[in-house]
N, C-alpha and C positions, 0 to 999 in steps of 0.2 A: 205817177208810181214807181218810187225808187224801187231803180235796178238790184239783186243784190249781187254784193261784192263773191268773187270768185274764193277759191281754197289762196290764189298764189296770193290776191289782195287784201285778203286777210292775213295772211303771214308777212307781207313787205309792212302793213299797219302796224304788227308784230314786233317785227323787228326795227319798225322805228323806232318806236317806243323802247324798247332793249337800248337801241346803241346809245341812245341821249343819255341814258342813264348810267352807259358807260363812257359813253365821254365828259361825265360829269363827273364820274368816279375817277376815270383816269388824270384828269384835270386838275382834284382836289391831292392828287397822287403824288403828280410831279413837284419835279425841286425846281422845272426853271422849263421856261418854254421849248428848250432843245431836246428836253430828255420826254418833255407831252409830243413831243413830233416823233420821236421815234415809239413813245407807245402807241402813237394812234397809229402809227404805219404799218409795226408788226398784227396790230389787234385787226386790224379791218382788212389786211392782207392778210391773215390768217382765213379770216372769215369771209370775205369777199374774194381773194385774189382768183380765184378760179374759174367766178364772172365775169374777171374783169382781164382775162389777156393774162393774169398771176400777181397784180400787186395792186394794188393804193395807196401811194408816198403823196406823204405829207411834210413840208418844210416852211422851218422860220421863216420870215422875213423882217429881222429886228429895224430896221429903216421906217420901215409902216406898222411894225404890229401885228403883220398878219401872218396866216396858214395859210399855205395853197398848197390844194388837195390835187394830183396828177392819177386820174384812170383811163383806162379806154381813149387814148391819145385828148383827152381832154383834161386843161387843165379852171379849176375853178377857183376865186382868194377869197379866204372869208376873215372877214375882221376879230382880231382877239375878244373882243373886249365884247363886241356884239354880235358877233355871228356863229361861233362855234357850235351852234344848240342847228344851225341849220347842215350843216354836217350831214346828221341822220335822214333830215330831210331830201337831202340831195343825193344823199346813197340810194333813196329809195324810188326817185325819180330814174337814175340813171343805168337801175336794175330793170325797171318797168322798161322803160326803152331800150335795153341790149333783148327781154322778151321778144319783144314785136319785129327787131330785128332778121331775130330767130326764122321770124315767120314768114 
C-alpha cells in the first residue's frame, strides 16, 4: 500500500518543479556565471531565506567551473555543466530536513 503524501510533501514537489524551471530560465537569461550567481542568490534568498536563517547564497568558482550553494551552515557544490538542475532537489531535501528538526 502506498502512503498518501502530506500537503507539505505535495507543496515540496510542486516547489521543486517550479524551482527547476526558474533555474533554467535564470541560466538562459544570465550574461555569465557571476550574473547567474547573483540571480540565484537573490531569488532563492527571497523565496526560502526565512526557512534557512535569512539567505541562500551561491558562489561561482571559475577554477573548477562550479557553483557552491550555502544555507543552513551547509555547503553543496554543483558542477555548472551537469548538476545545476540538482539545486531544486537539494533545496527540497533541506526544507524537509529543517521541518523535521523543528518537530
